[in-house]
C-alpha positions as MATLAB code, in Angstrom:
seq = 'MLKKMSLIFAVSLAVAGCATDPIVTSQTVTVAGVGPVEVEQLDVEIVDVEPAERMVVVRQGRQTWPVAVPEMFGNLQNINAGDRVQIRRVEGVILGLKRARKGAKPAIIYTEAVSGPSFQNLPDKFVVRTLTVTARLESFDPATGIASYVGPAGPRTRTVSDPVIQNDIRRMKRGDMVELTFAEGFHFQKY';
ca = [
     -80.903 -125.876   26.127;
     -82.812 -128.994   27.201;
     -85.353 -126.879   29.103;
     -85.846 -124.658   26.069;
     -86.323 -127.745   23.907;
     -89.093 -129.000   26.183;
     -91.024 -125.789   25.767;
     -90.296 -125.722   22.048;
     -91.667 -129.223   21.692;
     -94.681 -128.480   23.858;
     -95.748 -125.336   22.091;
     -95.059 -126.711   18.634;
     -97.331 -129.642   19.515;
     -99.972 -127.112   20.415;
     -99.504 -125.225   17.152;
     -99.964 -128.336   15.062;
    -102.713 -129.952   17.123;
    -104.818 -126.976   18.135;
    -108.491 -127.369   17.203;
    -109.034 -123.647   16.631;
    -106.778 -121.496   14.511;
    -104.123 -119.499   16.380;
    -102.867 -116.197   14.998;
     -99.766 -117.005   13.007;
     -97.516 -114.636   11.070;
     -94.975 -115.842    8.548;
     -91.975 -114.878    6.479;
     -90.368 -116.685    3.544;
     -86.757 -117.851    3.893;
     -84.685 -119.732    1.313;
     -83.182 -122.910    2.767;
     -80.268 -124.693    1.077;
     -81.424 -127.943   -0.526;
     -85.097 -127.161    0.085;
     -85.825 -123.780   -1.524;
     -88.248 -121.163   -0.212;
     -90.035 -122.131    3.019;
     -92.486 -120.310    5.254;
     -91.279 -119.619    8.791;
     -94.445 -119.376   10.917;
     -94.352 -117.328   14.115;
     -96.716 -117.815   17.035;
     -96.714 -115.731   20.237;
     -98.213 -117.466   23.279;
     -98.337 -117.228   27.062;
     -97.768 -120.134   29.421;
    -100.910 -120.468   31.563;
    -100.130 -123.490   33.706;
     -97.308 -125.972   34.180;
     -97.712 -129.400   35.772;
     -94.173 -130.881   35.822;
     -95.216 -134.167   37.470;
     -97.809 -134.792   34.730;
     -95.483 -133.368   32.036;
     -98.229 -130.963   30.887;
     -98.282 -127.271   30.020;
    -101.237 -125.126   29.052;
    -100.635 -122.301   26.567;
    -102.855 -119.358   25.653;
    -103.221 -116.990   22.743;
    -106.009 -114.456   23.199;
    -108.937 -116.399   24.652;
    -107.791 -119.719   23.207;
    -106.031 -122.126   25.564;
    -104.918 -125.670   24.961;
    -103.007 -128.351   26.945;
     -99.832 -129.928   25.635;
     -98.092 -133.116   26.831;
     -94.280 -132.867   26.911;
     -92.275 -136.110   26.438;
     -89.587 -137.007   29.001;
     -86.758 -136.706   26.471;
     -87.076 -132.912   26.703;
     -86.187 -132.741   30.392;
     -88.186 -131.486   33.355;
     -90.437 -128.421   33.320;
     -89.061 -126.749   36.470;
     -87.899 -123.514   34.750;
     -91.143 -122.885   32.879;
     -93.633 -120.713   34.753;
     -97.184 -119.464   34.302;
     -97.069 -116.005   32.779;
     -93.954 -116.653   30.692;
     -94.311 -115.224   27.189;
     -92.711 -117.159   24.377;
     -92.299 -116.750   20.656;
     -92.319 -119.943   18.637;
     -91.080 -120.038   15.080;
     -91.828 -123.153   13.092;
     -91.054 -124.468    9.609;
     -93.116 -127.317    8.240;
     -91.429 -128.483    5.150;
     -89.525 -131.343    3.755;
     -91.541 -134.475    2.960;
     -89.372 -137.466    3.856;
     -91.824 -140.229    3.005;
     -95.331 -141.211    1.980;
     -97.303 -144.429    2.271;
    -100.902 -145.552    2.234;
    -102.460 -145.432    5.710;
    -103.944 -148.556    7.229;
    -107.624 -149.189    6.600;
    -109.891 -147.096    8.845;
    -107.156 -144.577    9.747;
    -108.319 -141.139   10.898;
    -106.458 -137.826   10.516;
    -103.724 -137.596   13.151;
    -100.284 -136.181   13.935;
     -97.564 -138.299   15.529;
     -94.318 -136.626   16.628;
     -91.009 -138.403   16.660;
     -87.886 -137.580   18.612;
     -85.698 -134.671   17.612;
     -83.355 -135.530   14.781;
     -80.277 -133.934   13.379;
     -79.506 -133.631    9.741;
     -79.237 -131.258    6.835;
     -82.986 -130.860    6.208;
     -83.108 -127.241    7.376;
     -79.633 -125.810    6.913;
     -79.410 -122.011    6.650;
     -82.447 -121.285    8.826;
     -82.009 -118.167   10.937;
     -81.176 -118.683   14.629;
     -80.932 -122.158   16.151;
     -83.798 -124.324   15.015;
     -84.344 -127.843   16.391;
     -85.346 -130.431   13.795;
     -87.725 -133.346   14.420;
     -89.943 -135.583   12.339;
     -93.695 -135.956   12.372;
     -96.120 -138.205   10.556;
     -99.449 -136.771    9.461;
    -102.307 -139.096    8.573;
    -104.423 -137.208    6.048;
    -106.829 -137.561    3.131;
    -105.125 -136.954   -0.212;
    -106.989 -134.380   -2.289;
    -104.733 -133.999   -5.323;
    -101.218 -134.117   -6.722;
    -100.059 -131.998   -9.661;
     -97.017 -133.660  -11.279;
     -96.193 -130.496  -13.240;
     -95.718 -128.371  -10.107;
     -95.053 -131.165   -7.588;
     -97.758 -129.779   -5.271;
     -99.723 -132.224   -3.132;
    -102.957 -131.139   -1.438;
    -104.288 -132.995    1.580;
    -106.670 -132.577    4.520;
    -105.297 -133.544    7.927;
    -106.120 -132.742   11.544;
    -105.049 -129.105   11.067;
    -107.301 -128.710    8.006;
    -106.422 -128.380    4.313;
    -102.732 -128.024    3.483;
    -100.481 -128.069    0.432;
     -96.847 -129.076    0.269;
     -94.330 -129.341   -2.569;
     -93.001 -132.843   -3.196;
     -89.489 -132.568   -4.632;
     -88.144 -136.098   -4.131;
     -88.690 -138.168   -7.340;
     -89.230 -141.403   -5.355;
     -92.002 -139.787   -3.281;
     -93.502 -138.248   -6.441;
     -93.734 -141.755   -7.955;
     -95.335 -143.074   -4.757;
     -97.942 -140.306   -4.662;
     -98.826 -140.803   -8.340;
    -100.060 -144.295   -7.394;
    -102.523 -142.813   -4.903;
    -105.941 -141.455   -5.800;
    -108.094 -138.638   -4.457;
    -109.669 -139.612   -1.139;
    -106.980 -142.135   -0.153;
    -105.810 -141.885    3.455;
    -102.037 -141.472    3.467;
     -99.252 -141.103    6.001;
     -96.917 -138.221    5.147;
     -93.659 -138.065    7.082;
     -92.133 -134.588    7.378;
     -89.052 -132.975    8.809;
     -89.987 -129.897   10.816;
     -87.797 -127.150   12.237;
     -88.746 -125.039   15.246;
     -87.235 -122.379   17.474;
     -88.149 -120.984   20.883;
     -87.373 -117.582   22.361;
     -88.564 -116.361   25.719;
     -89.533 -112.655   25.874;
];
């Protein structure tokens, strides 16, 4: 399980941080306590593994990108070049929002895997972790609860359901740099 988690973490980093757009398919699933969420699926091939450096390189079509794998996910000894993997990922629940420090640039920071009820009822066994996205706030519609922002992966929208976070975001204005903390679920399956 720990070896699978390392690859899950590595490829999900690549999905979120990739400069060019990978081919992603999705399906909508209803999650208890969250509502409908999009489960994104990405099929990639492992190109290179450097266990000592804790790096893997993944490829989709002609696009390749390196990914650093933190030590908490074990060693990379059972991951080989040529392995095909399917990654399914759910970006969803906003756990927090605050104004970014002055001069902040768009970024994604991943935190250790967490457990909790954020993604109950997802199909298969998803691992849950948190990430903080530094992004430029574009808009927030209080009637629908939809926040629009531009981060390192481009323009995104996300529903804000927590009333405390809705109050926080109402105090922000268009163009403000913010830090959005999310819970994210992901799943790995080797072909």
